[in-house]
C-alpha positions, 0 to 999 in steps of 0.5 A: 775316635774323631773327637780324640784325634781333634783334641790331640791336634789342638794340643799339638798346635798349642805347643808348636813353636811360633814367633811374631816379629816387628820391624823398626826404621832407622836414621842417623847415629850422630857423633859424640856426645849424642844419645839417639833413640829409635822407636818401634811400636809393637801392637797386637802381640798375642799373648799381650804379656811377655814372660818365661813361657812366651816372650822376647827371643831375639833382637836384630840390627842392621847399621853402618858406623865408622868406628864400632867401639865408640857406640853403646847399644841398648834396648828398652822395653815399654815397661822401662826395662833397659838391657845392654846389647853391645857396649863399646865393642868392635874397636875400629871395625865398621858396622853391624850387618844382620847382627842378632842378639839372643841369650842362647847364642854360643858366642858373646858379643864381647868375644866377637870381631867387627864388623858383626854378622851372625847371632851373639849373646848380648852383654846384658840379659834379655830375660829381664824384659820377660817379667810378665809385663805388657809387650805391646807399646813403644820399644826403644833402641838407644845409641850412646856415642862415646867418642868424637869423629865417627858417625853411623846410620841405623838401617833397620831393626827387629824384635822377635817374640815366641815361646822360646823366650830368653832365659837368664845367663847368670843368676846373681843372688848373693856375694861375700863382697859388698853389693852396689845397686844403681838404678837410672832407668836410662843409659849412663852417658860420658857427660853430663852426669845424670840422676839416679839412685844407689843402694849398697848392701854390706853386712860386715866382715864374714857376713854374706850379702844377699841381693834381697837384703835391705840397703844398709850402707847407702840408700839415696840419690846419686849423679853419675856418668861414665869415666876414663880415656881409652877405658870409655870404649871398654864394654864394662864401664867405669863411673864417676858419681856424686852422692846427693841429698834428697834435694839434689845437693851434694852429700858428704857420706861415709862409704864402705868405711871410707871417710865422708866425701861426695865424690867417688869412683866405681872402677871397672878392672876390665883389662886387668883380669887379676882385678887387683893391680890398682888396689895392690899399688894403692895399698903399697903406696899407703904402706910407704907412707903416702896417701893413695885412694882407699877402696873396696872390692864390690859387685855391681848391678846397674838397672837390674843387670849384673856388671861384675867386679868393681873397685869402689874407691876415692877420687883424687881430691883435696880433702883433709882425709885425701890429699891433705893440703890447704884449700884454695879459694877464689880470693886467695890471690896474694901472699902465702894463701896464693901458694897452695894448695894445688893438684895437677897432673901430666897427661896427654893434652892441655887441650883437655876440658880440664884446661892447663898449660904446656911445659917450656921444655921437650919431653924426654925422647921426643920433640913435643912438650909435656902437658899439665892439666889442672885437677883440683881446683879445676880450670873453672875454679882457678883465678888468673893469679892462681894459674900463673902461680902454679905454672911459674913454680913448675917453670922454676923447677924445670929451669933448675933441672936443666941448669948445670947446677941442678944437683946443688943442695941449695939452688938445685932441684931440692929447693923446689920438690920433696925429693922423698916423694919423687923417689917413692913415686919412681919405685911404684912406677918401676916395679910395675913397669907402668906403660903410662908412668911419667907421661899420663895420669901422673899427679902432683900436688903442692901445699902452701909455703907455710906448710912446707910448700914444695912440689910432691909427686903423687898420689899414685894413680892408674896402674891397670896396664902395669905388672905385665899387662901390656904388649907394647913399649917393652912392658912385657919385659921384666928388664929395663927402666921406664924412666928412660925407656926409648920404646915409648915417646912422651915422658917427663924429662924430670925423672931421667934427669934426677937419676943423673944426680949421684945424691939422688941415686944413692938415696933411691938405693937406700930407700929401695934396700929398706923397702925390700925388707918391708912392704916390698918383701916378696913373701909379703907381696905374694901374701897380699896378692894371695889374700886378694885372690882368695877374697875375689875367688867366688866373685871372679867366677860370675865376673868372667861369665858376664865378661868371658875374657879368660884365655881371650886377648883383650887389649893390650894383654901380652902372651901367653894369656892364661886360661884361668883366674889362678893363672892370671894371679900366678903370672902377676906373682911371677912378674913381681919376682922377675922384676924385683930381682932385676931391679935388685941387680941393676939399680945404680947408686950406693947406699952407705947407710940404710939409716938414711931412711930416717931422713925419709920419715921412716922409723927403725923398729923392733917388733915382737908378738907373743905367744904365737900361736895364741888362743886369743890373747897376745902381747905386741912389743915395739920400739919408736925412735920418735913420737908417732900415732899407733894403729893396730889392725888384725887382718884375716886370711881374706884380707879383711881388717876384722879388728882395727885398734887405735892406741893414739900418739905415743912417745919415742922408746919401747912400748908393749900392748896387751891385745885380747881382740882375737877372742870370738874370731875363728882359728886360722892365720892372721896378719897383725899390721902395726902402723907407726906414723907413716910406716907399716909393719907386719907379723903373722899370728896363728890363732889355735885353741 
């Protein structure tokens, strides 16, 4: 009997909870752009290997900081596993006091308020560290400061091991979206870019992508950094990156069906809970006949940690497949070669590292002057003569705008700008009621005089705070104009001045009237939104487990805040309806003939598709008023282009084409998208056997 009781006692002793805690020291956390590493030596850990039975449980920190939102905090194990603890949380809060991170905590650090005290789920997954690797060795607590003017001090930190090790919060195995996997083995800073590797899994439309699949869309080196202005402080980071050859040289590469380039963006729609505001806007701008960043939704892993839904997209850049203007070289300092091409933007400050100049005129509704920043070529690539030229062109345009004769057809503003592009640019900004419209991330470009050479508004960029996603400057009110809003200081005066010209207002009215029957038809707008929501419906569940933001205020969300993803989608659609109807009723000007749109490179058309429904074959008939390059896309209910068809250039007149590309596709509703030059038209088609 005594032997039996001894055995039970030994068994009980082996299963009771016990823990081992190790403490590290601290020191200064210096200001941007520093990365600071604090080491902690773990020795004598028993058992030595950490896994799902015995492993890391909790990490605790004590630190002071004057602006918590500036800092990213990460933990790195002796085996090299990097886990995000808290990335840019807390805003202007100050410090982490007795703050612990444990996967079993009830509140995610994303949803907590600074100063942080208590136990929270980390943003990353501590269970990644419990991978049957040795726990003894040097552990690192890493701080990346992403903003200037604030510093801090780490007082102490601890790591605790026990037989209740961290378990996974989210298991990500596969997706209906492309999967992007990035490996750097270190934190990704704001600047400079660091080297890493990227692999992409994209098995094609309708084919599922598994994390265990081979990288088949890209598998090579990259140079990567975080990007953005205010978004630098969001917990979910956006990234700029270059694709590289194995020898580290730049590598122009076709990415996810987009034309070859080496400069790309992974945009994190953190504050846009619909995930689609930018994508919707860029697609609408392209349908209006302008270049806008091509993109693909994807899900992203960084250093083995799930990061949620991202938009893989093109960076604005001079390129024959992006902003198609002449290349400006360092020896193009005279004559026609000096006159283009340039890309620049109005933004917050000409003191930006990108360099730029300041307008000679005050901004609208403010005492300061507009800032213009060089974009492509950059400040370091432009010569003195080139900087002087583009500034002189903009100065001349602004001089014409303030003159009493600004509306003169020969000597006024039309001499300097491509008016049609300014109208479409304003339409995009007004339908979205974009908070940053006309004052930040507002791009312009100019080609050589021999190629037309006038100033063009665009490409469209950065609309995540539009469409009822901002709670200041009247952005949550579907009424009122952005171009002359008095509730926010700091807008280019150009657009308010243009709307004082009768001819411009009339042309604007005609363009709006025409677009409301095409790409801005509300039925079609709702179809696009629903298609994107259907495509994202699976991934959004994982995204909002990683970033538990539904129903939670996230700067600068207006109220009421929907508690479901579908609620976010419906709010977006409701905004579109309310905003469009207000513009319909309040847009000034008189459209004497919608046919004026022919002056804007818009083709009138007749489009018919039959039979509809079809079992697989159909005929498409259309009429061109001038020569155009014709493309047909067959788009499924998920918004995927499942069958692109190119018919080449066709002359004016009536045309018909027999299409048999629906064979082999499942039954359902498809959209037939007909592109004629810069114009796009749509018809729904039902396939039913």
